[in-house]
ZAMARGU-4260 file (C-alpha; in steps of 0.2 Angstrom, whole numbers, plus 5000, padded with zeros to 4 digits):
<rodrens>
0) 5022/4886/4996 | 5004/4891/4990 | 5003/4895/4971 | 4991/4909/4967 | 4983/4916/4951
5) 4979/4934/4949 | 4962/4940/4942 | 4961/4938/4923 | 4977/4928/4924 | 4987/4944/4926
10) 5006/4942/4926 | 5010/4959/4933 | 5001/4968/4947 | 5002/4982/4959 | 5005/4977/4977
15) 5001/4990/4990 | 5013/4986/5004 | 5011/4993/5022 | 5028/4986/5028 | 5042/4973/5025
20) 5036/4961/5038 | 5019/4960/5030 | 5027/4959/5012 | 5040/4945/5015 | 5030/4929/5012
25) 5018/4938/4999 | 5033/4943/4988 | 5040/4925/4988 | 5023/4918/4984 | 5020/4930/4969
30) 5037/4926/4963 | 5035/4907/4964 | 5018/4909/4955 | 5025/4918/4940 | 5018/4935/4945
35) 5029/4951/4945 | 5023/4964/4957 | 5027/4983/4957 | 5027/4987/4976 | 5019/5003/4980
40) 5022/5011/4997 | 5008/5022/5001 | 5006/5024/5019 | 5004/5043/5024 | 4995/5036/5040
45) 5012/5032/5048 | 5018/5045/5061 | 5030/5053/5064 | 5040/5055/5048 | 5055/5046/5056
50) 5045/5030/5058 | 5039/5032/5040 | 5056/5033/5034 | 5062/5018/5044 | 5048/5007/5038
55) 5051/5012/5020 | 5069/5009/5021 | 5066/4991/5028 | 5054/4988/5014 | 5066/4995/5001
60) 5080/4983/5007 | 5069/4968/5005 | 5062/4974/4988 | 5080/4975/4982 | 5084/4958/4988
65) 5069/4951/4979 | 5073/4960/4963 | 5056/4970/4962 | 5052/4988/4959 | 5047/4998/4974
70) 5038/5015/4971 | 5036/5027/4986 | 5020/5038/4985 | 5021/5055/4992 | 5020/5057/5011
75) 5005/5067/5015 | 5000/5065/5033 | 4990/5081/5033 | 4979/5074/5019 | 4977/5057/5029
80) 4972/5066/5045 | 4959/5075/5035 | 4952/5058/5028 | 4950/5051/5046 | 4944/5068/5055
85) 4931/5064/5068 | 4936/5046/5069 | 4952/5048/5080 | 4945/5040/5095 | 4938/5025/5085
90) 4945/5008/5091 | 4956/4997/5080 | 4946/4988/5067 | 4933/5002/5068 | 4928/5016/5056
95) 4945/5025/5057 | 4953/5010/5050 | 4940/5008/5036 | 4943/5026/5031 | 4962/5024/5032
100) 4961/5009/5020 | 4951/5018/5008 | 4963/5033/5008 | 4978/5022/5005 | 4971/5010/4993
105) 4962/5024/4983 | 4979/5031/4980 | 4986/5014/4975 | 4972/5011/4963 | 4975/5028/4954
110) 4993/5024/4953 | 4990/5007/4945 | 4979/5015/4932 | 4992/5027/4928 | 5004/5013/4925
115) 4992/5002/4915 | 4992/4989/4929 | 4975/4980/4929 | 4976/4972/4946 | 4979/4979/4964
120) 4982/4968/4979 | 4988/4974/4996 | 4998/4966/5010 | 4986/4974/5023 | 4976/4958/5020
125) 4991/4948/5028 | 4989/4955/5045 | 4979/4946/5058 | 4977/4963/5067 | 4967/4969/5052
130) 4948/4966/5048 | 4949/4957/5031 | 4932/4962/5026 | 4936/4980/5029 | 4952/4978/5018
135) 4943/4970/5004 | 4929/4983/5005 | 4941/4997/5004 | 4950/4989/4989 | 4935/4986/4980
140) 4928/5003/4982 | 4945/5011/4977 | 4945/5001/4961 | 4927/5005/4957 | 4929/5024/4960
145) 4945/5023/4949 | 4936/5014/4935 | 4922/5027/4936 | 4935/5041/4934 | 4943/5032/4920
150) 4926/5032/4911 | 4923/5050/4914 | 4928/5066/4904 | 4940/5069/4918 | 4950/5053/4916
155) 4967/5062/4915 | 4965/5068/4933 | 4971/5050/4937 | 4988/5054/4931 | 5002/5052/4943
160) 5019/5058/4938 | 5037/5056/4944 | 5042/5071/4956 | 5054/5076/4968 | 5047/5080/4985
165) 5055/5088/5000 | 5067/5078/5010 | 5063/5072/5028 | 5072/5088/5035 | 5063/5099/5022
170) 5080/5106/5015 | 5083/5096/5000 | 5076/5085/4987 | 5069/5067/4990 | 5074/5052/4981
175) 5068/5051/4963 | 5055/5037/4966 | 5042/5048/4975 | 5026/5051/4966 | 5012/5063/4968
180) 4995/5067/4961 | 4996/5081/4948 | 4983/5092/4939 | 4975/5085/4923 | 4988/5082/4909
185) 4985/5079/4891 | 4973/5064/4891 | 4984/5048/4892 | 4974/5032/4891 | 4971/5024/4908
190) 4967/5006/4912 | 4953/5000/4924 | 4960/4991/4939 | 4952/4975/4948 | 4955/4972/4966
195) 4962/4955/4971 | 4954/4950/4987 | 4966/4936/4991 | 4967/4930/5009 | 4986/4930/5012
200) 4985/4922/5029 | 4981/4905/5022 | 4990/4891/5013 | 5005/4892/5025 | 5008/4911/5021
205) 5005/4916/5039 | 5019/4904/5046 | 5031/4909/5032 | 5028/4927/5036 | 5034/4924/5053
210) 5049/4914/5047 | 5054/4928/5034 | 5053/4941/5048 | 5066/4931/5058 | 5077/4927/5043
215) 5078/4945/5038 | 5079/4952/5055 | 5065/4964/5050 | 5061/4979/5060 | 5044/4973/5066
220) 5031/4985/5074 | 5017/4982/5086 | 5006/4996/5080 | 5000/5000/5062 | 5009/5016/5061
225) 4997/5031/5065 | 4997/5041/5081 | 4980/5035/5086 | 4984/5017/5085 | 5000/5019/5095
230) 4991/5028/5109 | 4978/5014/5110 | 4991/5000/5110 | 4996/4997/5129 | 5012/4989/5123
235) 5018/5006/5117 | 5028/5018/5127
</rodrens>
């Protein structure tokens, strides 16, 4: 399998993950390259909540199998809708997708900074349905904005703390690995984050991706997760 090297030779990174099918071969590749990822599930684009929970559950199962930490970001579909407002009718790979990537990778970069992880990568770059240039531009922008915030007087606003969000039915606490942005806290040091623009489709990883999907029997989706993508996909009911 392809061996990779993270920017700066980092041995620990934050891997933003969109779903288990896109993560399978990448997690294998990172492990065999001696790189330990923390998997960050930040996908408030997914709708409805039941679909989100299904994809998160499938990724959690695989993360446990691979022995890697998985962190679930707060699910905030309303904030995501605000980020893409006015772009609802854009086609796939259009301006809506670019805004969506910036929203999700922005949250991932902020979380990486809060954990002192210096490198951010994303499984979005593994899907042939995504525009690789859009993904890389969004990741680079997210990390640059995070670095600017780190260098500002308001650096503590990057803090992300462990919290207990509402359960899916709204009547009880969520699992303890839910994180949400909080107001400024008492000035903990934050680390700048570099975006790793690796093409995860090359070096045999695309073929291995499909093999892992079959081996693990992953729930595999034919749309990215948002209601607008689902509406535009003729394969969906």
